[in-house]
C-alpha positions in Angstrom: 12.7 -16.6 -4.7 11.0 -16.2 -8.2 13.4 -16.2 -11.2 11.2 -13.8 -13.4 10.1 -10.2 -12.8 6.6 -10.8 -12.8 4.3 -9.0 -10.3 2.3 -11.3 -8.3 -0.6 -10.9 -5.6 0.4 -11.6 -2.0 -1.0 -10.9 1.4 1.0 -9.3 4.2 2.0 -11.9 6.8 4.1 -9.6 9.0 5.8 -6.3 9.6 9.4 -5.8 10.5 11.1 -2.3 11.0 12.7 -2.2 7.5 9.9 -4.2 5.5 7.1 -6.8 5.2 6.8 -10.4 4.7 4.3 -11.9 2.2 2.6 -15.1 1.8 1.5 -15.5 -1.9 2.9 -17.8 -4.7 6.5 -17.1 -3.3 7.0 -16.1 0.4 9.2 -13.1 0.8 10.8 -11.9 4.0 11.5 -8.6 5.2 11.1 -6.8 1.6 10.9 -2.9 1.3 7.4 -1.2 0.7 7.7 1.3 -2.3 5.9 4.6 -2.1 6.1 7.9 -3.5 8.5 10.3 -2.3 7.6 11.9 1.1 4.8 9.4 1.7 5.8 6.3 4.1 3.1 3.8 4.6 3.1 0.2 6.2 0.0 -2.0 5.1 -1.5 -4.0 7.8 -1.1 -7.6 8.3 -3.9 -9.4 6.0 -3.8 -6.6 3.6 -3.9 -7.7 -0.3 -0.8 -6.4 -2.0 1.4 -6.8 -4.9 5.0 -7.8 -4.9 7.5 -7.6 -7.7 10.5 -9.6 -7.8 13.7 -7.8 -8.6 16.6 -10.3 -9.1 17.8 -11.7 -5.6 15.2 -9.9 -3.7 11.6 -8.3 -4.3 9.7 -5.0 -3.5 6.2 -4.7 -2.2 4.7 -2.2 -4.8 1.8 -1.4 -2.4 -1.6 -2.5 -1.2 -4.8 -3.2 -3.2 -7.4 -0.6 -2.0 -11.2 -0.4 -2.6 -12.0 2.9 -4.0 -15.2 4.6 -2.2 -17.0 7.7 -2.7 -13.8 9.1 -4.5 -14.4 11.0 -7.9 -11.9 10.6 -10.8 -8.8 12.7 -9.6 -9.4 13.0 -6.0 -7.1 12.0 -3.5 -7.4 10.4 -0.1 -5.0 9.5 2.6 -6.1 7.2 5.6 -5.0 5.1 8.3 -6.3 1.9 9.6 -7.5 3.7 12.8 -10.1 5.8 10.6 -8.2 9.1 9.9 -8.5 10.4 6.7 -7.7 13.5 4.4 -9.4 14.1 1.4 -8.6 16.5 -1.3 -11.8 17.2 -3.4 -11.9 18.3 -7.3 -13.5 21.5 -6.2 -10.7 22.7 -3.7 -12.3 21.3 -0.5 -10.2 19.5 2.0 -12.0 17.2 4.3 -10.1 15.8 7.4 -12.1 13.1 9.1 -15.1 14.0 6.9 -15.1 17.8 8.1 -14.3 20.6 5.8 -11.2 22.6 6.6 
């Protein structure tokens, strides 16, 4: 376990019921994934992520995402299966690319 509290890059190695394990400078086992209240996400195995040591454990701060086709201020929720919801700046909502 790292002694400092410096965030580091790591790759998700496996998924457990209550957390993820990572490969990186320091391997972490079964650490929680942090997300905003009301949103729960589990990054898929192989996803690049950011891990923050927190004393005797660590937390996964989230996945590193590539942003495509989003303008500043827009929001996208998506799954690894291809489903998506996009909130556009002009008030439109797109579900799987179709306006609703």
